[in-house]
N, C-alpha and C positions, 0 to 999 in steps of 0.2 A: 513572602509566604510563596513555597514552592505549590507550582501549578498541580492539582491533582490527575493523573491518568489513569486510564482505565482498558486494561486488555482484555479483549472479549474472547474466551476459548471456547471449543466446541472438541468432542470426542474426534480424535485425529488430528488435532492441530498439534504442532509440535516446535514452534517459536515464539511460544509464549513468554519462556523465562528471557529468551532473548530481545524480545519486544522490550519488555519490561527493563532488563539491565540497561538498553541504549537508552531508554527515557529516563533511568535514574542519572546516568553519566552526563545527559543532556539537562538536567536541573529541574526535572519533575518528581513528585512522588507518585510510585507506581504501583498498581496491584493488580492480580489477575482475579476473574470472575468468571465462572462459566456460563455459557447461554442457560441453562436451566437454573441456574439462581438467578439470574436477571429476569428472566420469565415471572420468576417468582416476586422478583424486587425490583422492578423495571426505575425505581426512584434513583437507584446509584448511579444510573446514565444522566440523570438530571444532576447528580453531585459532582461529575466527572467535565473536566475542563479541555482533557485532551482524550480521544477515543482510539483505540487502535483494533483492529479486525488482522489477524497475525496470521502467518503461512503454516502450512503444513498440508494433511489430506483430510480435510473435516468431512466426517462420515464416510470414511474410506473413498470417497468422490461418489459416493453412489448415485446413479442418476444423473451423473455430470458433475465435473469440479465445482465446489460451491452453491450447487443447487439446493443442497436440503439445509446450508447454513444459511442461505438467503431466506428460504421459507422460514427459517425462525425469527431472523431478524423482521422480517416484515409482517411478522405475526404479532404476538404480544407486546413488542418492544418498539415496534414502526413509531408509534406516536412519540415516544422519549427520543428516538434518534432524529426525527422530523423536526422537533424542538432544538436539538443540538444544534442541526443544520441552519435553520432558522435565526437561532442567536449565535451565528458564526464561531461555534466552537470545532477546534479543528480533528478532523477524522481522517485516518491513514489505513488505507488496506493493501497489504502486502501479499505477492505471491496469491495464494489460495484465498487472502482475503481481497485481493484485487477481484478474482473469479468471483466471489462473494457480492462483491459491491454492484459489479455490472450486471448479475443474476437477477438482484434484489432492484435494478434500475435506479439506485443511488448516483450510481455515476451514468454518464450516458450509455444506454442500453438496455438490459431487459427484453430485447427483441430480437429477431434475426437480423437486424440491422447493422448490430454491433454485437461482437462476440470475442471471446477469448478462445480459439481454435487450437487443435492438435499442432505441434511445430511442423514447421515444412519439412524439418529431415525425417518425421515419423518415430524419433524415438525421444525420450525422458533424455535431458540435458542438464548436466552439472558441471559449471565451469565458471571461472572469474570473468568478469565483463566490465566495461567503463558506458558510464552514460553522462552525457550533458545537460545541464539544467536550461529549459528553455523558457517555461511560461513567467511572465512578471505579474499575472493575475492570480496563480498559483501561491498561497501563503507558505508554503513549503519550499519552494524553489525560487522564487523573486529575487531574494538577495543573494543567492548562490553565484558565483561566477567561476567556479571551479569544477571539473569532472569528479564524478564519483566512481570508485571501483570497489565490487563487491560480486557475489557469486549469485549465479542463479542457480534453480533446481526446478524445472517443470518441465510436464509433457505436454501441457496446454497452454501454450503463452503467447502465442501467436495472435496479435490485435488485428481484428478483420472489420472492416465496415465499408460501406456503399460510397462510391466517391463523393457524393455531395454531403454526407455524415463527416467524411474527412476533411473535405473544404470548411465545411462549418466550426469543426474542431479547432482548425488553423485559424482562421477568422476571428475565432471567439477567443485565441491565446489559451486554449486547453490542452493542449500537448505540453504536458510538465517535462517531460523528459524523454530524450531519443539516445538510442544506443551510438555512442562514439567508436565501439569495438565493432569488428564484423557483426551484423544482426545475428543474434544467434538462434530467433526463430522463424524470421521471416514476416516478421509485423509489416505491414503497410506503415509507410515512410519512419522504418527504424524506430516506432514509438516504443519505448519502454513504460511509459506511465501517462496518466491523463487525470485531469481534475474536472470539477464541475463547474457550472457557470457562477457559482459563488466563489469559488476559489479556496475555500476550506477543507473541501473531501479530495483529498490523493489517492489513486491508486497506482500500484508498480507492480512489476514481476520481479526484478532483481530482489536480493536481500539486503537494504543497506544496515540491518540491525545485526546482522553477522561480519560487519568490519567495522568496529566502533574502537578498538585498540589498534595501534600498529602493530604488534606481534601477531593479529590474525591473518596478516596479509600471507600469502604462500611464499613470499620471495622476501621475507622481513630479515632471514637470516643471512641473506645475501646484502644487506643494505637497503632494500625495497620496503617500503611500506604504504605508497599510494596515497591516494585522497580518500579521507576516511566518509563510512556513510554515517556517523555520528552526525555529520553536518546538517544533514536533513532533518532529524529530529531535534537538534539545537533550535532550528529556524520554527519548527511548530511552539516550542517552548518560550521561545523569545516572541512570538506572535500574541501569546497569551499574555506574559508579563508587560507587553505594551499595551 
């Protein structure tokens, strides 16, 4: 039976359908539900084996990127999300979803010691990047041996933390992905994504859901397709199936 995956949308998210498509290609049965629907019926989270917080501009980034979405997650559905983590059900937050998970304290953060700040260049940046899997603790990356190519699209993606926090992330093998192409936003240690200490929750700024078919690569018609972001989703599905 295919794993059940749930994409949680909010006003302003815009990668919901892309994430659902990636999950389906990876072998899951995927659906999208709004945060409003889940607040009314949080049992849908308990019935899901994979949970995705997608990218976009939730609540128009009012009061800071991901802040209001994080407020919703840590309200009526926090118990259901905590159960998912305790039961080691995979969760992934992409771009605005990463910002949301950090703001919610689900990923290391929730304080001034860890943040996703404005890009070092001071502008919104949309380009293709390469990232390499690093963590063997993270269930999303531990079996990956090749780079992933996919786009970024963010203005607040610079991973910032104090030196002792960075050392802890390194020592705990929680740095899941690093930029192998030039660092696009000035993140410390070229961090593109981190996981929690259980390894089941991943947050990353690039959009692997936007490179799940070879033809999505901008150089496809010149014979270049790169390494698919689909591989990341396949790892999440494989973990559930095992």
